[in-house]
Every structure is written in C-alpha cells, then in structure tokens.
C-alpha positions as CSV (number, residue, x, y, z in Angstrom):
1,M,-0.1,-0.2,0.0
2,K,2.8,2.2,0.9
3,H,4.8,1.4,-2.0
4,C,1.6,2.2,-4.4
5,F,1.1,5.6,-2.7
6,L,4.6,6.6,-3.3
7,L,4.5,5.5,-6.9
8,S,1.2,7.4,-7.5
9,A,2.7,10.6,-5.8
10,F,6.0,10.5,-7.8
11,A,3.6,9.8,-11.1
12,F,1.6,12.9,-10.1
13,F,4.8,15.1,-9.7
14,F,6.3,14.0,-12.9
15,L,3.1,14.5,-14.8
16,F,2.7,18.0,-13.3
17,F,6.2,19.1,-13.7
18,T,6.3,17.8,-17.4
19,Y,2.9,19.6,-18.1
20,S,4.0,22.7,-16.4
21,V,7.2,23.3,-18.6
22,Q,5.6,22.2,-21.7
23,G,5.8,24.9,-24.4
24,Q,8.6,26.6,-22.6
25,S,12.1,26.5,-24.0
26,R,15.3,28.1,-23.1
27,Q,15.2,30.3,-25.9
28,D,11.8,31.5,-25.1
29,T,12.9,32.3,-21.5
30,L,15.9,34.4,-22.8
31,A,13.6,36.1,-25.3
32,I,11.1,37.0,-22.5
33,T,13.8,38.3,-20.2
34,Q,15.1,40.3,-23.2
35,V,11.6,42.1,-23.8
36,A,11.6,43.2,-20.2
37,L,15.3,44.4,-20.0
38,D,14.6,46.2,-23.5
39,Y,11.8,48.0,-21.8
40,I,13.6,49.4,-19.0
41,E,17.2,49.6,-20.7
42,S,15.7,51.6,-23.6
43,Q,15.0,54.4,-21.0
44,H,18.4,54.1,-19.5
45,N,20.4,54.3,-22.7
46,V,18.2,56.7,-24.6
47,K,17.5,54.0,-27.5
48,P,13.8,54.3,-28.5
49,E,14.6,51.6,-30.9
50,Q,15.3,49.3,-28.3
51,F,11.8,50.0,-26.9
52,E,10.0,49.5,-30.3
53,R,11.8,46.1,-30.5
54,A,10.2,45.0,-27.3
55,A,6.7,46.6,-27.5
56,H,3.8,45.5,-29.5
57,P,2.4,48.5,-31.1
58,R,-1.0,48.4,-29.2
59,M,1.0,48.1,-26.1
60,V,-0.6,49.7,-22.8
61,K,1.0,50.8,-19.8
62,R,-1.1,51.6,-16.7
63,T,-0.8,52.7,-13.2
64,F,-3.1,54.5,-10.6
65,W,-2.8,58.1,-10.1
66,T,-4.3,60.6,-7.7
67,N,-5.4,63.8,-8.5
68,K,-3.9,66.4,-6.5
69,Q,-6.7,68.9,-6.3
70,T,-9.6,66.6,-5.8
71,G,-7.7,63.5,-4.0
72,K,-9.4,61.1,-6.3
73,E,-7.6,58.1,-7.7
74,Y,-7.8,57.2,-11.5
75,L,-6.3,54.9,-13.9
76,R,-3.4,56.5,-15.9
77,E,-2.7,55.0,-19.4
78,T,0.5,55.3,-21.5
79,F,0.6,54.1,-24.9
80,T,3.4,52.8,-27.5
81,D,4.0,55.9,-29.0
82,A,4.4,57.9,-25.8
83,M,7.0,55.3,-24.4
84,I,9.1,55.5,-27.6
85,L,8.9,59.5,-27.1
86,L,9.9,58.5,-23.2
87,A,12.9,56.4,-24.3
88,E,14.0,59.2,-26.7
89,T,14.2,62.2,-24.0
90,Y,13.6,61.0,-20.6
91,N,17.5,60.3,-19.7
92,L,19.1,62.6,-22.2
93,D,20.9,64.3,-19.3
94,G,21.8,61.0,-17.8
95,K,20.9,61.7,-14.3
96,Q,17.3,59.7,-14.3
97,F,18.9,56.7,-12.9
98,P,21.6,55.7,-10.8
99,E,25.0,54.7,-12.3
100,N,24.2,50.9,-11.9
101,P,20.6,50.7,-12.2
102,K,18.6,47.9,-10.6
103,K,16.8,45.7,-13.4
104,E,15.6,42.4,-11.8
105,V,13.6,40.5,-13.9
106,I,11.2,37.7,-12.5
107,I,9.3,35.5,-14.9
108,L,6.3,34.7,-12.9
109,D,4.7,32.1,-15.4
110,I,5.0,30.9,-18.9
111,F,2.3,29.2,-20.6
112,D,2.5,28.3,-24.2
113,R,2.6,31.7,-26.1
114,T,1.9,33.9,-23.0
115,A,4.1,35.0,-19.9
116,S,3.8,37.0,-16.9
117,V,6.9,39.1,-15.8
118,K,7.7,41.2,-12.7
119,L,10.5,44.0,-13.4
120,I,11.8,45.4,-9.9
121,A,13.6,48.8,-10.8
122,D,14.9,51.2,-8.7
123,D,12.0,53.2,-7.6
124,W,9.2,51.1,-9.0
125,I,7.9,47.7,-10.2
126,D,6.4,46.7,-13.4
127,Y,4.1,43.7,-14.0
128,M,4.1,42.8,-17.6
129,H,2.2,40.5,-20.0
130,I,4.2,39.2,-22.9
131,V,2.9,37.5,-25.9
132,K,4.5,35.4,-28.7
133,L,3.1,36.8,-32.1
134,N,4.4,35.4,-35.3
135,G,7.4,33.8,-33.5
136,T,8.3,36.9,-31.5
137,W,7.9,37.8,-28.0
138,Q,6.4,41.4,-27.5
139,L,5.3,43.3,-24.5
140,V,1.4,44.1,-24.6
141,N,0.3,45.1,-21.1
142,V,2.5,46.8,-18.2
143,L,0.7,47.6,-14.6
144,W,3.2,49.5,-12.7
145,Q,3.7,51.6,-9.5
146,F,6.3,53.3,-7.5
147,N,7.7,51.6,-4.5
148,D,6.5,54.4,-2.3
149,S,2.7,54.4,-3.4
150,S,2.2,58.0,-2.2
151,S,4.2,59.2,-4.9
152,H,1.2,58.4,-7.2
C-alpha cells in the first residue's frame, strides 16, 4: 500500500512538472527576459529603437494616479508611441537613473505563448504581460507602481 502511494505521488509530480514546462524553451525564457530588459534599458540608454523592438504597437501601460486637487484616484494610461518618445527624451542628461540601475527580471509564469513577468527597478515595479506573435515575444500590457505608492 505504501509503495503504491509513493508510486502514485511520483507519477503525479512527474506529470505535473512535465505539463508545467510544456511549451517553454530556454530560447523563450531568454527572449522574454530580453523584452523586459529592452523595456527598461531603452530609457536608461536613450534608445527608442530598443523599446520598439520589445513592444507591440498596441501596448498599454497603466498605473493608478491621484488627482492632487480632488484627491480622487484614477487609472492613468500610456501607449507605445508615448513610451517611444519617453525613451528618446527621459534620460538625455544621464541623471534619471543611478550609475548601476536596478533591473531584476522575474518570470512569474509562462504558458505556451503568454508570459507574466515582474520587473523590479530602482523606484518602482512593473508587472508585464508578454505574448508570442508570429514567433516573436512582445510586450502588450504593463501595470506599474512606485515603491512608495504615495508618490502617485
């Protein structure tokens, strides 16, 4: 009986592990990580083409924001075109980020052609959805916040 239980448990974990990694290759992991790095490094390096490489043309970036006059919170959205402009201009003086900026990429989940990623940067975190379209991983959604949410 004990042997049967151990065999069943082993089979369950083997099947679960095999199923959970199905569709994910080392190449996918590297490509997903590169999308997240291109997103943030495009701002560090003032390289809009790096952002364009990473993002789908219909990417949306969101955060919560507070209207300072009314105190009401709302959802603030930014789109691909604005992010390209940000990458072109935000760090022109080279002073917007520390000399060695933090950029920790954590892949939370990959299933087939979709991935959820957490990027930990210096002053904020980004949660990303990345999709594989026509063989290329692209950023489609970003939800971010400052580490100090009162900064919003």
